N, C-alpha and C positions, 0 to 999 in steps of 0.2 A: 263183895257183891259184884255180880256180873253184869256186863253191860245192858244187857236184858233187864235187868231188876231196877236199873235206874233212870230208864226213858222218861222223858217230859217234852212238856209240848212246847214250842217257842215262846210263846204267851206267857207259861208258866218260868222260864227261865227269866224273861224280861221282868214279870212280876217281881221275883226273888230280889232282883237288883233295884226294884222301886220301893215295896214295901211288902214286908211279910205276910201283913194281915190281908192285903189285896189277895194276894197269892193263897191263902187259905181261902178266903170268900170264894174267889172265883172257882177253884179247883172243887168246891162244895157245891156247884151249881147256885151260887148266892150271886149271879151275873146282874149289874144295874147298867152294863154298858150299853144294853139295846135302846134304853131311854136316854142315852146322855148325848146332848147336842156335840160336844166336842170329838165324841168316839163317831157320831154320824158325820161329822165334817171330814174326817180323817177317811173313812171308809170314802166319801164322795171323792175327795184328793186320790184315793188310792185306786179307785174305778176310773178316774178321767186323767192320770197320768201315765206317760208313757204307752201310749194305745198302741203305737208301732212294734211294741215288743211283742215277739212271738210267743215265747213261752213266760205265759202269767199264770200266777196261783198253781203253782207246781206243788201238789200233794205228795209226800215221800212216806212211806210205810205208814201210812195213815195216821202219821205222828206229829210231822212238821209240814206247814204251810208257807211255801217261798214265793214270794211276789212275783221276782223275775228271777230266768234261769238262762245262762248259754253255754258254750262250751268253755268258758274263760272264768266265768262271774256267776256269783248269786246276787242279787239284790233285794234288798226291801227299801219299800216307799215310808217315810215317814213324816208328819206335818211340820214338824219343830226338832230343833236338836237339844231341846231341854232335859231330854232324858238320854243324852247321847251315851252314858254308859251301860244304860240297859238297853238300849239299841244295840251296841256292840256287841254284848254279851249274847242277845239273841242271836245275831248273823254269825258270833263265833261258834255256837253251839250248833246251827246249821251247817256249817264248814266242819264241825268235828262230827256229827251225825253221818254227813256224805263220806267223810273220810274213811269210817268205819265201814261203808261199803264200798270202798275202793275207788271213788269218784273224788278227784283232787280241782278244788276252785278259789279263787280268793273272792272276798265279798266287797258290796258296795252299800253302803246307806245312802240313799237318794233323800235328800230335804227340797224338795221341789219349791216351795213356798220361799225358801232362803236362796235358792240356785247354789244349791252345794251337794256335794258328793264326797262322801269320807270314804277311802277304799280301807280294807280289811285284811290283814292274813292271819292265818291260825299260826300261833308259835310253840314251842315246845313248853313254856309257861303256863299256854294255854290249856294244852293238851292233858296238862298235871291238874289244871284247877276245874276243868270242867266235871268230871266226874265227883268232886267235892260239892260242886254247885248241885249235882244231882241229886246225891244222897242227903244234902240240905233241904231239898225240895220235898224229898220222901218225907223226912223227918217233920217238915211242917206240916204237910197235908194231912199226915196220920196223928194230928194232934185231935184232942176231943171237941177242944174249941179254939177260936180263933187267938193267934198271938194279940197280945195287949196294944192297944193302939198307941201310936207315937204320933206326935204332931210334927209333920214334915212341911216344909217349905211349900209345897205342891198340891198337900190336902185339898185345898179349897177347889181344886180345878179337876179332882178326882171324881171318877163314875159314884164311888163310894163314900164320898163324904157325907150325904145325908144320913147313911147307914151308920156312920162311925161316931158323926161329930154334931149333929143335931140334938138341941137342946141342951149341951155340954157349955160350960165356960169357956169363953176362948182365952 
């Protein structure tokens, strides 16, 4: 497959690392995020953090939406580091997309509530892994129905919890 065939949004990459079912549901416009309190709190945190940053909400190729960008870094604002691996995958993907365009940056994930910033650099291992993630995303979203649900430790805090689990035995 060519790079153009494998494109995904940053959120799809993040959801791949969180839950394949969530990825499928979101990719098929079955979104519950708009009504979810935690998602809304995250949006407020995003909007009120780093207000002096000049380049906020940078849309690239109508594909990825980077929270912050300057001549050295791209940055994402997250409300919690609990999904740290998924957050890292998302920013690695942003760095990868930019690199495909000849733009080289490092990444930062900002966790303002924790007063923490994680720096991220794209490695050769990441460059090899990301196309595999993208192929996996394409496989998942092309399924006729969502992947089977799996009980994960963070399900109860997910915007899709009611859709997946209400009425189920715990």
